[in-house]
Backbone as JSON Lines, residues from 0, in Angstrom:
{"i":0,"aa":"M","n":[62.23,22.47,19.06],"ca":[61.73,21.1,19.06],"c":[60.8,20.91,17.86]}
{"i":1,"aa":"A","n":[60.93,19.78,17.22],"ca":[60.12,19.49,16.04],"c":[58.68,19.17,16.44]}
{"i":2,"aa":"A","n":[57.76,19.51,15.57],"ca":[56.36,19.1,15.75],"c":[56.31,17.59,15.6]}
{"i":3,"aa":"T","n":[55.27,16.97,16.14],"ca":[55.14,15.52,16.02],"c":[53.82,15.17,15.34]}
{"i":4,"aa":"I","n":[53.83,14.0,14.71],"ca":[52.63,13.48,14.05],"c":[52.7,11.96,14.11]}
{"i":5,"aa":"S","n":[51.56,11.31,14.26],"ca":[51.55,9.85,14.27],"c":[51.72,9.34,12.84]}
{"i":6,"aa":"A","n":[52.21,8.12,12.73],"ca":[52.38,7.53,11.4],"c":[51.05,7.46,10.67]}
{"i":7,"aa":"R","n":[49.98,7.17,11.39],"ca":[48.65,7.1,10.77],"c":[48.22,8.47,10.25]}
{"i":8,"aa":"D","n":[48.43,9.52,11.07],"ca":[48.08,10.87,10.62],"c":[48.93,11.29,9.41]}
{"i":9,"aa":"L","n":[50.19,10.88,9.4],"ca":[51.03,11.17,8.24],"c":[50.45,10.52,6.99]}
{"i":10,"aa":"Q","n":[50.01,9.28,7.12],"ca":[49.41,8.57,5.99],"c":[48.14,9.28,5.52]}
{"i":11,"aa":"N","n":[47.33,9.75,6.46],"ca":[46.06,10.38,6.11],"c":[46.18,11.83,5.67]}
{"i":12,"aa":"H","n":[47.28,12.49,6.01],"ca":[47.43,13.93,5.73],"c":[48.78,14.23,5.08]}
{"i":13,"aa":"T","n":[49.23,13.36,4.21],"ca":[50.56,13.5,3.61],"c":[50.76,14.84,2.93]}
{"i":14,"aa":"A","n":[49.8,15.27,2.13],"ca":[49.95,16.53,1.38],"c":[50.12,17.71,2.33]}
{"i":15,"aa":"E","n":[49.33,17.74,3.39],"ca":[49.43,18.84,4.36],"c":[50.79,18.83,5.06]}
{"i":16,"aa":"V","n":[51.25,17.65,5.45],"ca":[52.55,17.54,6.11],"c":[53.66,18.01,5.17]}
{"i":17,"aa":"L","n":[53.6,17.61,3.91],"ca":[54.63,18.02,2.95],"c":[54.61,19.53,2.73]}
{"i":18,"aa":"R","n":[53.44,20.14,2.74],"ca":[53.37,21.61,2.63],"c":[54.06,22.27,3.82]}
{"i":19,"aa":"R","n":[53.82,21.73,5.01],"ca":[54.45,22.29,6.21],"c":[55.97,22.15,6.15]}
{"i":20,"aa":"V","n":[56.42,20.99,5.7],"ca":[57.86,20.75,5.58],"c":[58.47,21.67,4.53]}
{"i":21,"aa":"A","n":[57.8,21.82,3.4],"ca":[58.29,22.71,2.35],"c":[58.39,24.15,2.84]}
{"i":22,"aa":"A","n":[57.55,24.51,3.81],"ca":[57.58,25.86,4.38],"c":[58.68,26.01,5.42]}
{"i":23,"aa":"G","n":[59.42,24.92,5.69],"ca":[60.56,25.01,6.6],"c":[60.4,24.29,7.93]}
{"i":24,"aa":"E","n":[59.25,23.68,8.16],"ca":[59.01,23.01,9.44],"c":[59.64,21.62,9.45]}
{"i":25,"aa":"E","n":[60.09,21.19,10.61],"ca":[60.61,19.84,10.79],"c":[59.58,19.06,11.6]}
{"i":26,"aa":"I","n":[59.25,17.84,11.17],"ca":[58.2,17.06,11.82],"c":[58.73,15.68,12.17]}
{"i":27,"aa":"E","n":[58.5,15.27,13.41],"ca":[58.91,13.96,13.88],"c":[57.72,13.01,13.78]}
{"i":28,"aa":"V","n":[57.95,11.83,13.23],"ca":[56.89,10.84,13.06],"c":[56.96,9.83,14.2]}
{"i":29,"aa":"L","n":[55.81,9.61,14.84],"ca":[55.73,8.69,15.97],"c":[54.96,7.44,15.6]}
{"i":30,"aa":"E","n":[55.46,6.33,16.11],"ca":[54.74,5.06,15.97],"c":[54.67,4.46,17.37]}
{"i":31,"aa":"D","n":[53.49,4.22,17.86],"ca":[53.29,3.78,19.25],"c":[53.95,4.76,20.22]}
{"i":32,"aa":"N","n":[53.79,6.05,19.94],"ca":[54.33,7.14,20.77],"c":[55.86,7.15,20.86]}
{"i":33,"aa":"R","n":[56.53,6.46,19.94],"ca":[57.99,6.49,19.9],"c":[58.43,7.12,18.59]}
{"i":34,"aa":"P","n":[59.43,7.98,18.62],"ca":[59.9,8.6,17.38],"c":[60.57,7.56,16.48]}
{"i":35,"aa":"V","n":[60.15,7.54,15.22],"ca":[60.73,6.6,14.26],"c":[61.33,7.3,13.04]}
{"i":36,"aa":"A","n":[60.98,8.55,12.84],"ca":[61.51,9.28,11.68],"c":[61.37,10.77,11.91]}
{"i":37,"aa":"R","n":[62.17,11.51,11.18],"ca":[62.08,12.96,11.2],"c":[62.08,13.43,9.76]}
{"i":38,"aa":"I","n":[61.1,14.26,9.43],"ca":[60.96,14.8,8.08],"c":[61.3,16.28,8.14]}
{"i":39,"aa":"G","n":[62.18,16.72,7.26],"ca":[62.57,18.12,7.27],"c":[62.83,18.61,5.86]}
{"i":40,"aa":"P","n":[62.9,19.92,5.72],"ca":[63.13,20.49,4.4],"c":[64.53,20.16,3.9]}
{"i":41,"aa":"V","n":[64.65,20.03,2.6],"ca":[65.94,19.8,1.97],"c":[66.66,21.14,1.88]}
{"i":42,"aa":"A","n":[67.93,21.14,2.22],"ca":[68.71,22.38,2.1],"c":[68.77,22.76,0.63]}
{"i":43,"aa":"R","n":[68.41,23.96,0.36],"ca":[68.42,24.44,-1.02],"c":[69.81,24.88,-1.41]}
{"i":44,"aa":"R","n":[70.23,24.47,-2.61],"ca":[71.51,24.92,-3.13],"c":[71.33,26.26,-3.81]}
{"i":45,"aa":"R","n":[72.32,27.07,-3.65],"ca":[72.3,28.36,-4.33],"c":[72.45,28.12,-5.83]}
{"i":46,"aa":"Q","n":[71.61,28.72,-6.62],"ca":[71.7,28.55,-8.07],"c":[72.64,29.55,-8.69]}
{"i":47,"aa":"W","n":[72.86,30.65,-8.02],"ca":[73.72,31.71,-8.55],"c":[74.89,31.9,-7.61]}
{"i":48,"aa":"L","n":[76.03,32.22,-8.17],"ca":[77.2,32.53,-7.37],"c":[77.26,34.03,-7.16]}
{"i":49,"aa":"L","n":[77.69,34.42,-6.0],"ca":[77.88,35.84,-5.74],"c":[79.11,36.32,-6.49]}
{"i":50,"aa":"A","n":[79.03,37.49,-7.08],"ca":[80.15,38.05,-7.85],"c":[81.4,38.13,-6.98]}
{"i":51,"aa":"A","n":[81.24,38.53,-5.73],"ca":[82.4,38.65,-4.83],"c":[83.09,37.3,-4.63]}
{"i":52,"aa":"D","n":[82.32,36.2,-4.57],"ca":[82.91,34.87,-4.43],"c":[83.71,34.49,-5.67]}
{"i":53,"aa":"V","n":[83.16,34.77,-6.83],"ca":[83.84,34.44,-8.09],"c":[85.13,35.25,-8.21]}
{"i":54,"aa":"I","n":[85.04,36.54,-7.95],"ca":[86.23,37.4,-8.05],"c":[87.28,36.97,-7.04]}
{"i":55,"aa":"G","n":[86.85,36.66,-5.83],"ca":[87.79,36.2,-4.81],"c":[88.51,34.93,-5.23]}
{"i":56,"aa":"E","n":[87.79,34.0,-5.82],"ca":[88.41,32.75,-6.28],"c":[89.38,33.02,-7.43]}
{"i":57,"aa":"L","n":[89.02,33.91,-8.34],"ca":[89.93,34.26,-9.44],"c":[91.21,34.9,-8.91]}
{"i":58,"aa":"V","n":[91.08,35.75,-7.92],"ca":[92.27,36.38,-7.32],"c":[93.14,35.31,-6.66]}
{"i":59,"aa":"R","n":[92.52,34.37,-5.94],"ca":[93.28,33.3,-5.28],"c":[93.97,32.41,-6.3]}
{"i":60,"aa":"L","n":[93.36,32.21,-7.47],"ca":[93.97,31.36,-8.5],"c":[95.18,32.02,-9.13]}
{"i":61,"aa":"G","n":[95.16,33.32,-9.23],"ca":[96.29,34.02,-9.83],"c":[96.25,33.95,-11.34]}
{"i":62,"aa":"P","n":[97.18,34.66,-12.0],"ca":[97.15,34.78,-13.46],"c":[97.41,33.47,-14.2]}
{"i":63,"aa":"D","n":[98.12,32.52,-13.57],"ca":[98.41,31.27,-14.27],"c":[97.39,30.18,-13.96]}
{"i":64,"aa":"G","n":[96.37,30.5,-13.18],"ca":[95.31,29.54,-12.9],"c":[95.62,28.59,-11.76]}
{"i":65,"aa":"H","n":[96.69,28.85,-11.02],"ca":[97.04,28.01,-9.88],"c":[96.83,28.79,-8.6]}
{"i":66,"aa":"R","n":[96.48,28.09,-7.56],"ca":[96.26,28.76,-6.27],"c":[97.54,29.44,-5.8]}
{"i":67,"aa":"T","n":[97.36,30.65,-5.3],"ca":[98.51,31.39,-4.79],"c":[98.63,31.26,-3.28]}
{"i":68,"aa":"S","n":[97.6,30.74,-2.62],"ca":[97.68,30.58,-1.16],"c":[97.2,29.22,-0.74]}
């Protein structure tokens, strides 16, 4: 279950909330005790490809550069 914070507390403590989210926490924002938003970390894209993935794709492409399967 996500942690909760009031919209007013979010406004007053934005930097702290963003640090928590950056650390992986998901936070639900409440307005009049009703959930109105959920803030969560952005899924990080891998910057590097694994060698096994690259080799596997090259094998699947075959010598002429077309998929073999």
